[in-house]
N, C-alpha and C positions, 0 to 999 in steps of 0.2 A: 535589367528589366524594369519596365514602368510599373510603379505601384499605383494601380488604377483606383484603389480604395481612397487615395488622397484626392482624387479628382471627381468622385461621385458627388452629386448634390445630396444635401441632407435627407431629402425625401426617399432616396434609394434605400436607406436603412429600414424603411417601412414596407418594402416590397419583399414578399416571400413566395415560395413555390406553392402552388395549390396542392393540398394533400389529395384532392380528388383526381387531378391530372396525373399525379404520380401513381395512384392506385389503379388507374385505367390500364397501366402496363400489365397488370395481372390478367387482363382479359386475353392476352396472348398465350396464357398457360392453360391448356385444355382441361386440366384436372381441377382447376379452381372454379368453385361456384361463387360468382361475384355478385354481391348486393351493394357494390360500392358506387359505380358511376350512375348518375341519374340521367341516362341517355336513352333515346328512343330505340325501339327494336327495328333494325334495318329491313326486316321482312315486311314491315308496314309501309315502307317508302314507296311512293308512286313512280317507280323507276321507269316504266314504259311511258307514262305521261311526260316525264322530264326529258327522256330521250327524244320523244316525238316533238316536243316544243323546241328543243335545240335544233333539230333537223329543219323544222319549218322556218325558224328565224334565220338560220345560217344559209339556207338554200335560196332565200329571197335576197337579191343583191341590195335592195334599198334598206331592208330591215337589218341585214348583216352589217352594213356600214354604220348604222345607228348603234347596233349592239356592241361593236368593237371600237367605237370612238369615245373620246372624252365626252362627258355629259354634265348636266347641271347637278349641283351639290344636293339640292333638295330631294332628288330621286326621280325615277321614271314616272312621269305624270299619270299614265294609265294605271300603274300599280297604286299610286297614292289615291287615285279616285276610287279604285276597288276597295282599298282599306277604309276610305271614308264611308263607303256603303256598308262595309262590314261593321264599322263602329256604329253606324246608324241603327243596325239591327240589335245592337247592345244598348240602345237608348241614348246614344251620344251623337248629337247633331254637330257635325263638323264638315269641313271641306278639305281639299287637297292642300290648301295653304296652311292648315293646322298640323300637317304631317311631314316628318323628316324620315327618310329611309336611312337606316344605319347598318353597319356590318355586324349583324346580330345585336340583340338587346344588351349584350355586354359592352359594346361600344357606346351604346346610349348611356349606360350608367357612368362610364368614364367621362363622357362629354358633360353630363349633368354635374358631376363632381367638379370638373374644371370650371364650369360656369358659376356654380353656386357656393362652393366651399373654399374658404380661405384658411391658411394655417391657424390653428387654435380654435376654429369654429367648432361648435357642437353639431354632431349628426345623431339624430334619435332613431333608434331601431328597436325591433323586438329582440329578445334574447332567449334563444338563439335566433340567428338570421342567416340569410344566404351568404355563403362564403365569397362568392364572386362579387357581391356588392361591397363587402368589406375590403376586398382586394382593390376594387376600382376606386373606392372613395378614400381609402387610406393613403393613396399616393398624394392626396392634397392636404395631408397633415391635420386631420381633425381630431378632436376628442369624441368619445361616444357616450351617449346617455340613453336612457330607456324611453321608448315611444310611449306617449300617454295611453293609458288603458281605461276602459270603462269602469267607473266607480272609484278611481284613485284620486280624483279631484285635481289632477295635475294641470287641467286646462286653466285653473285659476292661480297657478303658482309660477314663480320665476324659474328660469333654467336651472338645472342641477348644479352648474358651475357658474356662479355669478361673474359678470365681467366678460363672458364669452358670448358671442352671437350664436344663435341657434340657426344653422344654415338650412337644414331640411330634415324632414322625416322620411324614412324609407320603410315601405310595407308591402308585403304580398298578401292581399286579402283572401285569395283563393288557393287552398291546398299548398301552403307555403313550403318552400325548401328551407330548412330540412324536416320540419315536424309533420307536414301534411295537414295541419289544422287550418281552419278558415275563420274569418271574422263573421259573426252573425250580423243581421241588419242593425240592431241597436248598437253593437260595437262599432260598426262603420259610421253610423250617424254621430256617435260620441267622439270618434276620432276626428271627424270633420269639424265638430264644434270645438274640440280642443285645439286643432290646428288654427282655426279662426281666432281663438283667444290669444294664441301665441304668435299670430301672424307668421305661420309656419308653412312653407311650401311642402307639399306631400308628393313623394315619388311613388306611384302605384306600379308595381312590377306584376304584370298579368300573364306571366309566362305559362301558367297552367290553367288559366281561366276556362279553356274549352274542354278540359279533361275532367268533367264531372260525371260520376257514376251513380250517385244517389242524391235524393233531395232536389228541391227546387233551386234553380239558378237565382242568384242574388245580384242586384244592381252593383256595378262597379263604383268605386269612389268617384271617378270622373263623371259617371252618369248622375249620381246623387248630387254632386257639387254643381253640375250644369243645370240640373232641375232647380236647385236652390237659387242660383244666381240668374238663371234664365239665359245664360250665354257662356260658352266655353271660354271666351276671352276675359271674363270677369272672375274666373275661379282660380284656385291655388293648386290644382292637381295636375301633375305631369304623368302621363300614362305611357308605359313601355310595353310594347307587344312584340311578339316573335312568331316566325313560322317554324322555328326549330323543333317544337314539340308536336306540331300537328301536320306538317308537310315533310320537311327534311332539314336537318341541321347543317349539312355540308355546304349549302349555298350561302350560309351566313347572312341571313336577312332578318332584320328586326325593324321596328319603327317607333317613333315618338309621336304622341298626340299631345299638344299643349297650346296655350294661347299664342297667337301669332307673334307677339314681341319675343317670347321665349324661343320659338322656332327660328326666328331671324338670327338670334344670337347663336343658337346651336349650329345653324348653317355656316356661320363664320368659323366656328371651331372645326366643323367638318371640312371646310375648304383648306384650313391649315393642316389638317391631319392627313387626309388621303384623297382630297378633291371630291370624290364621290364613290359610292358603292358600285361594284361592278355592274355595268348596264346589262350585259348579257344575262347574268343571274336574275336581275330584276325583271327583265322581259320574260324569261322562262317562268319565274314565279307567278307573274301576272297571268299567263296562260294556264298554268297548272291550277292555280287557286280558282280562277274563273270556271275551269272545267270540273274540278273535283269537290269544291266546297258547296254545301256542308256535308255531302254524302260520305266523304272520306272519314268523317269523325265517327261514324257508327262502328266500323270494324276496329278502329283504334280504341275506342272506349270499351268495347266488348272484350278485347284482348287484355287490356290493363285491368279492367274490373275483375276478370277471372283470376289474374295473378295477385291482385290485392287480396281477394277473398281467400286464395290459397295461402298467402302469407299470414293473414289474420288467423286462419284455422290452425296453421302449423304453430304459430306462437302460442295459441291457447293450449295446444297439446303438448308442447315441448318445454316451455319456459318454467324454470323453478320459481318458488315463492320469492317475493321481493323484487321481481322484475315487472315493470309496467310498460305500456306502449300506447301510442295514439291509434285512433281508428278513423282514418281520413275518409271523406266522401269522394275524393278524387285525387288527381295528381299522380306522383310516382313514388312517394316516400312514406315510411313509417318510422317513428322516433321511439327508441328504447331508452328507458331509464333504469340503470342497474342500481343495486344497493349502494348506499352511501359508503364512500371509501374505495369503491371500485375504480379502476383506471382502464378505460376502453382502448387507449393506445397500447397498453401492455397486453390487453386481451387480443387485440388485432394480431400482434406478433405470434401469439400462440394459435390463434384461429387459422392463420395462413400456414404455419409450419405443421400443426398437428391435425387440424380438421379440414384444411384446404378450402377455406371459405374466406371471403373478404367483405368488409363494410367500411364505413368512414367514422372514425372516432369523433365524438361530438364537440370536443374543445375547439376545433377549427371554426365552428360556427358562432363562437362567443367572442365578442370584441375584447372582453376583459380576461380571456384565457380560462374562464371557469368551464363547468360542464364536463369535467373529466369522467364522470360516471354515466355519460350519455353516448349514444351512437345512432347513426342514420343507416337505415336499410332501404335500398331501392328494389322495387319489384318489377321494373319495366323491361328488363332484358331476360330474366330467367323464366323458363317454362314452369308450370305448376309442379311437375314432378321434381324438378331441380329445387324449387323453393321448399317443398316439403322435406327433401333430403338435407338441404343446406341448413334450414332452421333447426331440424332435428340434431344436426352436428353441433350447432351453436348451443342449443339447450343442453346437450350432453357435456360440452366443455364447461359451461357455467355450473352444472351440477358437480362436476369433478372438482372445480375450484372451491365451491362451497363446502364440499366434504373435506378437502385438504385444510381449509381454514378452520373447520370445526374442532 
């Protein structure tokens, strides 16, 4: 037999299975109440609009030939033009040439890592941060440091590990995965100032930007940077958007908005990777987005707001002393911090076997392997009655643990 381990590149050792992907298998067990996968509720998908768009496109011989043929790597032009208009509504003046369509925003993160990160470079992130970003970027063999925060004066300091280039900063300003927290306006402005002082490209992951339930919308980092420089091509922010949380994830469509020179480089990576994102999906998404936006956001927000409120109420009623949690204004997640010394991975085993509930242990979201006493709860898929029941079970399990330890 071939010993394939001898043939793998060194970077293969940095690749690991997603704990979230593995936990999604629990969704097939009907008696499990899952707060694990941060995935949209399929009841909210515009199934009829998607089916009608497919029918219109494939029943037209001219459009069908376009939809089923090879296409340009940049993406379907009408969709890129629609996105440019959408971004304009967010205060970002750009054109189709500033936009690349990707196979989900996860592919965008992989391409950005390939473009900007060399082995040994530093990548600055929040701690915790999105597991998928760590997976995408780790393949390019970086080290990790903390993203500058307001008030810590890091904008005037050297990188945490001298001698290593700082390749990029990665941030979710709105309702980040996994904590659900957002950067306020002063924090956004301070981060941009710190990035300028460090000459640091900033990757803005806006996956949950449209899922706000409370408070006033804040300008994106790209909008603030464009206003400061007067031109998107003069800034340092690369914006990653997605249709997965607001329309449907299965079509696998995301986009990058960036200065034209960056887009041109990313297009070369796209050509070498998969030539282009599926044209039929892009054409369908263009029609569905043009037909349903922004009206589709109302029911989505109302549904997830009710589920968030149910989870926050259940946590307040069920959690024992010593447990704290975030109170997000949007998104899909609430972040729990257990008493020091707790291990959420061990708790998960008990939660599944004894209480028939699932969540994601927090260590997976920390590049340094810390965060053992934290966990992520998602409220996007469970109905309020399930949320109340499931959080009640979790609270009871934690109380039993505390009594056993006493």
